[in-house]
C-alpha positions in Angstrom: 0.1 0.1 0.0 2.8 2.3 0.8 4.7 1.7 -2.4 1.3 2.2 -4.4 0.7 5.6 -2.6 4.4 6.6 -3.4 4.7 5.4 -6.9 1.1 6.4 -8.2 2.4 9.8 -9.1 5.0 8.5 -11.5 4.0 8.8 -15.3 5.0 5.2 -15.9 3.1 3.8 -13.0 -0.2 3.4 -14.8 1.2 1.1 -17.3 3.1 -0.9 -14.8 0.4 -1.0 -12.3 -1.3 -4.3 -13.5 1.9 -6.2 -13.2 2.9 -4.7 -10.0 -0.7 -5.5 -8.7 -0.1 -9.1 -9.7 3.2 -9.4 -7.7 1.6 -7.7 -4.6 -1.4 -10.0 -5.0 0.6 -13.4 -5.5 3.4 -12.4 -2.8 1.3 -12.8 0.3 -0.6 -15.8 -1.0 2.7 -17.7 -1.6 3.9 -16.4 1.7 0.8 -17.8 3.5 1.3 -21.0 1.6 4.7 -21.2 3.0 3.6 -20.6 6.7 1.2 -23.3 6.2 3.6 -25.9 4.7 6.1 -24.9 7.6 3.3 -25.7 10.1 2.5 -29.0 8.6 6.3 -29.9 8.8 6.3 -28.8 12.4 3.4 -31.0 13.3 5.0 -33.9 11.6 8.3 -33.6 13.5 6.7 -32.9 16.8 5.7 -36.4 16.8 9.3 -37.2 17.8 9.7 -36.3 21.5 13.4 -35.9 21.4 13.0 -33.4 18.4 10.3 -31.4 20.6 12.5 -31.3 23.7 15.5 -30.1 21.7 13.3 -27.3 20.2 12.0 -26.3 23.7 15.4 -26.3 25.2 16.6 -23.8 22.3 13.5 -21.5 22.5 14.7 -19.8 25.7 11.1 -19.1 27.0 10.7 -16.0 29.2 11.1 -16.9 32.9 9.3 -15.1 35.9 11.9 -12.5 36.1 11.8 -11.8 32.4 8.1 -11.5 32.5 8.3 -8.9 35.1 10.6 -6.8 32.9 8.3 -7.1 30.1 5.3 -5.8 32.2 7.3 -2.8 33.3 8.4 -2.0 29.7 4.6 -2.3 28.7 3.6 0.1 31.4 6.4 2.5 30.5 5.2 2.6 26.6 1.6 3.1 27.7 2.7 6.0 29.8 4.7 7.5 27.0 1.9 7.2 24.5 -0.8 8.8 27.0 2.0 11.7 27.7 2.4 12.4 24.1 -1.4 12.5 23.5 -1.7 15.0 26.3 1.1 17.1 24.8 -0.8 17.2 21.4 -4.0 18.5 23.2 -1.9 21.0 25.1 -0.4 22.0 21.7 -3.9 22.6 20.3 -5.0 24.8 23.2 -1.6 26.8 22.9 -2.3 27.3 19.2 -5.7 28.5 19.7 -4.5 31.0 22.4 -1.7 32.1 20.0 -4.2 32.7 17.3 -6.3 34.8 19.6 -3.4 36.8 20.7 -1.9 37.5 17.3 -5.0 37.8 15.2 -6.7 35.6 12.6 -6.9 36.0 8.9 -9.7 35.5 6.5 -9.8 33.2 3.6 -12.5 33.6 1.0 -13.5 30.7 -1.3 -15.7 30.5 -4.3 -19.3 30.8 -3.7 -19.1 33.1 -0.8 -17.6 30.8 1.9 -15.4 32.6 4.2 -13.3 31.1 7.0 -11.0 32.4 9.8 -7.6 30.8 10.4 -4.5 31.5 12.3 -1.6 33.2 10.6 0.9 30.7 9.4 -1.7 28.0 8.7 -1.2 26.3 5.3 -4.2 26.7 2.9 -4.8 23.0 2.6 -4.9 22.7 6.4 -7.3 25.7 6.4 -9.6 23.9 4.1 -9.6 20.5 6.0 -10.0 22.2 9.3 -13.3 23.8 8.1 -14.5 20.7 6.1 -14.0 22.3 2.8 -13.4 19.7 0.2 -9.9 20.1 -1.3 -7.9 17.8 -3.6 -4.5 16.6 -2.3 -3.6 13.3 -3.7 -0.1 13.0 -2.1 -1.5 14.0 1.4 -0.1 17.6 1.3 3.5 16.6 0.8 4.1 19.2 -2.0 4.6 16.4 -4.7 1.4 15.9 -6.8 0.3 19.5 -7.4 -3.4 18.6 -7.2 -4.1 21.0 -4.2 -3.0 24.0 -6.3 -5.0 27.1 -5.9 -5.3 30.3 -7.7 -4.9 33.4 -5.5 -6.5 36.7 -5.9 -6.3 39.6 -3.4 -3.8 38.9 -0.7 -1.3 37.1 -3.1 1.5 39.8 -2.5 1.4 39.1 1.3 2.4 35.5 0.9 6.1 34.5 1.3 7.7 33.4 -1.9 7.6 29.9 -3.1 10.4 27.3 -2.1 12.4 25.8 -4.9 10.7 22.5 -4.5 7.4 24.2 -4.8 8.5 26.2 -7.9 9.7 23.0 -9.4 6.3 21.3 -9.0 4.5 24.2 -10.4 6.7 24.6 -13.4 6.0 20.8 -14.2 2.3 21.5 -14.7 2.8 25.1 -16.4 1.2 27.0 -13.7 0.9 30.8 -13.9 2.6 33.1 -11.4 -0.9 33.5 -9.3 -1.0 29.7 -8.8 0.4 28.1 -5.6 0.4 24.8 -3.8 -2.2 24.9 -1.0 -0.2 22.5 1.1 3.1 24.7 1.0 1.5 28.2 1.2 1.1 29.8 4.6 -1.3 32.7 4.9 -0.1 35.9 6.4 -3.2 38.2 5.6 -6.6 38.1 4.2 -6.5 36.2 0.8 -9.0 35.0 -2.1 -8.6 31.2 -2.8 -9.7 29.3 -5.7 -8.9 25.3 -5.8 -8.4 24.7 -9.3 -9.0 20.9 -9.4 -12.0 19.0 -8.0 -11.9 17.3 -4.7 -12.0 13.8 -6.3 -8.8 14.7 -8.4 -6.8 11.5 -9.3 -3.1 10.8 -9.7 -3.5 11.3 -13.5 -4.4 15.1 -12.7 -1.0 15.4 -11.0 0.9 14.9 -14.2 2.2 17.6 -16.5 -0.2 18.7 -19.2 -0.1 21.3 -21.9 0.1 25.0 -20.5 -3.1 26.0 -22.3 -5.0 23.7 -20.1 -4.8 26.3 -17.4 -6.6 28.8 -19.7 -4.9 30.7 -22.6 -6.0 32.9 -25.4 -5.1 31.0 -28.8 -6.0 31.7 -32.3 -8.0 28.5 -33.5 -10.4 27.4 -36.0 -14.0 26.3 -34.9 -16.4 24.0 -36.5 -20.1 23.9 -35.7 -22.2 21.4 -37.5 -26.0 20.6 -37.1 -28.5 18.1 -38.7 -31.2 19.8 -40.6 -34.9 18.9 -39.7 -33.9 15.8 -37.6 -36.5 16.7 -34.9 -39.2 16.2 -37.6 -37.6 13.1 -38.9 -37.4 11.6 -35.3 -41.1 12.1 -34.3 -42.0 9.1 -36.5 -39.3 7.0 -35.0 -39.1 4.7 -32.1 -36.6 6.0 -29.3 -34.3 3.0 -30.1 -34.1 3.9 -33.8 -33.4 7.6 -32.9 -30.5 6.7 -30.7 -29.2 4.2 -33.3 -29.2 6.8 -36.1 -27.5 9.4 -33.9 -24.7 7.2 -32.7 -24.1 6.3 -36.4 -24.1 9.9 -37.3 -21.8 11.0 -34.3 -19.3 8.1 -35.1 -19.0 9.3 -38.7 -18.7 13.0 -37.8 -16.2 12.3 -35.0 -14.2 10.1 -37.3 -14.1 12.9 -39.9 -12.8 15.4 -37.6 -10.3 13.4 -36.1 -8.9 12.2 -39.6 -8.5 15.8 -40.5 -6.5 16.4 -37.2 -9.2 18.3 -35.2 -10.6 17.6 -31.6 -14.3 16.9 -31.0 -15.2 19.3 -28.3 -18.8 18.2 -27.7 -22.0 16.9 -29.0 -24.8 19.1 -28.4 -28.2 17.5 -29.2 -27.7 16.5 -32.7 -24.9 19.1 -33.3 -21.2 18.9 -33.2 -18.5 21.5 -32.1 -14.9 20.7 -33.0 -11.6 22.7 -32.3 -8.6 22.8 -34.9 -5.2 24.3 -34.4 -5.0 24.2 -30.7 -1.6 23.0 -30.8 -0.6 23.3 -34.4 -1.6 27.0 -35.0 -4.2 28.8 -36.7 -3.0 28.3 -40.4 -2.7 24.6 -40.0 -6.0 24.5 -38.0 -7.9 26.4 -40.8 -6.7 23.9 -43.5 -7.8 20.9 -41.1 -11.2 22.4 -40.4 -11.9 22.8 -44.2 -10.9 19.1 -44.6 -13.0 18.2 -41.8 -15.9 20.0 -43.5 -15.3 18.0 -46.8 -14.9 14.7 -45.0 -18.0 15.2 -43.0 -20.0 15.7 -46.2 -18.8 12.7 -47.7 -19.2 10.5 -44.6 -22.9 11.9 -44.4 -23.4 10.5 -47.9 -22.1 7.1 -47.0 -24.3 7.1 -43.9 -27.3 7.9 -45.9 -26.5 5.0 -48.3 -26.1 2.7 -45.2 -29.5 3.9 -43.7 -31.3 4.0 -46.8 -33.9 1.5 -45.5 -34.2 3.3 -42.0 -34.7 7.0 -43.1 -37.8 8.6 -44.7 -35.5 11.2 -46.2 -31.6 11.5 -46.3 -29.9 13.3 -43.4 -28.6 16.8 -44.3 -26.0 18.8 -42.5 -25.1 22.5 -42.1 -21.7 23.5 -41.0 -20.2 26.8 -39.9 -16.5 27.6 -39.9 -14.6 30.5 -38.5 -11.2 31.3 -37.2 -10.0 33.8 -34.5 -8.9 34.2 -31.0 -10.6 32.3 -28.4 -10.1 31.5 -24.7 -8.9 27.7 -24.6 -8.7 25.6 -21.3 -9.9 22.7 -19.5 -13.3 23.6 -18.2 -16.1 21.9 -16.6 -17.1 20.1 -13.4 -15.8 16.7 -12.2 -16.5 14.1 -14.8 -17.8 16.7 -17.2 -14.5 18.4 -17.6 -13.0 18.7 -21.1 -10.9 20.9 -23.2 -13.0 23.6 -24.8 -13.1 27.1 -26.0 -15.2 30.3 -25.5 -15.2 33.6 -27.0 -16.5 35.7 -30.0 -14.8 33.4 -32.6 -16.9 30.4 -31.0 -20.1 32.5 -31.2 -19.4 33.6 -34.7 -18.8 30.1 -36.0 -22.1 29.0 -34.3 -24.0 31.8 -36.2 -22.5 30.9 -39.5 -23.8 27.3 -39.1 -27.2 28.8 -38.7 -26.9 30.7 -41.9 -26.6 27.6 -43.9 -30.4 27.3 -43.5 -30.8 30.8 -44.9 -28.7 30.0 -48.0 -29.6 26.4 -48.3 -26.0 25.3 -48.2 -23.9 22.7 -46.3 -21.1 25.1 -45.5 -20.8 28.7 -44.6 -17.1 29.7 -44.0 -15.7 33.0 -42.9 -13.0 34.7 -45.2 -10.6 35.1 -42.2 -10.4 31.2 -42.2 -10.1 31.0 -45.7 -7.1 33.5 -45.7 -5.6 31.7 -42.9 -5.8 28.3 -44.8 -4.2 29.8 -47.8 -6.9 28.0 -50.2 -8.6 29.5 -53.1 -12.5 29.5 -52.8 -13.1 32.2 -55.2 -15.2 29.8 -57.1 -17.9 29.9 -54.6 -20.4 32.7 -53.8 -19.3 35.5 -51.5 -21.5 37.3 -49.2 -21.1 40.0 -46.6 -23.2 39.3 -43.6 -23.8 41.0 -40.1 -23.4 38.8 -37.3 -25.4 39.4 -34.1 -23.3 40.8 -31.2 -20.4 41.5 -33.7 -19.5 45.0 -35.0 -19.1 45.4 -38.7 -20.0 43.1 -41.4 -18.2 39.7 -42.0 -17.2 38.3 -45.5 -18.1 34.7 -46.0 -18.1 32.0 -48.7 -21.2 29.8 -49.3 -20.6 26.2 -50.3 -23.7 24.4 -51.4 -22.0 20.9 -51.2 -18.8 20.3 -49.0 -17.7 17.6 -51.5 -17.0 20.5 -53.9 -14.3 21.9 -51.7 -10.7 21.4 -52.9 -9.0 18.3 -51.5 
């Protein structure tokens, strides 16, 4: 168990864990079998009185005087343990008196929760003392980084991070306003925001891309939506609707991934995907156009496969736009994922809605076409007003995505 809690923070441990678990399982079983076999051997040999007498002679059993010494030692150990417990209780009383004498500081948590703690208390201890759930996979030893917090007002009052803390924070790409709760002692009122859910696992302790903490990046965004699927599903059994949607999601997800993108989420019968998060906006824009073309082709193949299950072929509308967006790992507990928010995301969603107006499969913004470096002058060009966005936006309208250049 100790080895498990020590090694589970190592990147290689997840792969080695099944094999190490097998060893940990077999070792005690084999040991117990050895004890059992030794016991059987002793029972067999003890049938010989001479052997038994020889063993008893070598055993050096404790005599009456030795037993008295052991009893005295037992009393001394019990007294020592009780004395240490009393010292701990006295230390708690002294700590409370010290806090009252030298003042308390206030920690503010998300949701309006405020607590008072003694100066010099670590943020992790403060959370634990006031029953505030706080992740700490390594138990507060400054090794796993899962207890890290973002600090607001009061950050300047804290002592500088130690070299060990700096090394752990650098491993996960933490910004300057992030500290380890288990290593940070408060000296004044401070705003605290835990960055990981209380149920964080060793996987969360491993280094990830810097943008996961939240970063503005120029990316390409794709929104796609099935046309009139609500009407189509009204005459279908629930099982049929789920079957068709799962086939559709699999086809669209595969197309996005083959083009080099990342499926952000499925929303109803819609899809949101991100491109160029790590490769850059030029590559991402080309990938987004490639994904749109593949999605159109995959949908045609899906319609052929489901020709006997559909009253009419599935139709799709896709909106593509590129620009700056805030990218990071967002959500709550199991619903956490890498996503993007910002004006560019909203614009891509608006362009997807415009495919209904133009009866087209794709509406793509000229900024994305420019970033991709692909000639789409053969397709109609429009200037549109996007709700919530100043000025007009030039877009290309593509009736069928299969007509896009490969």
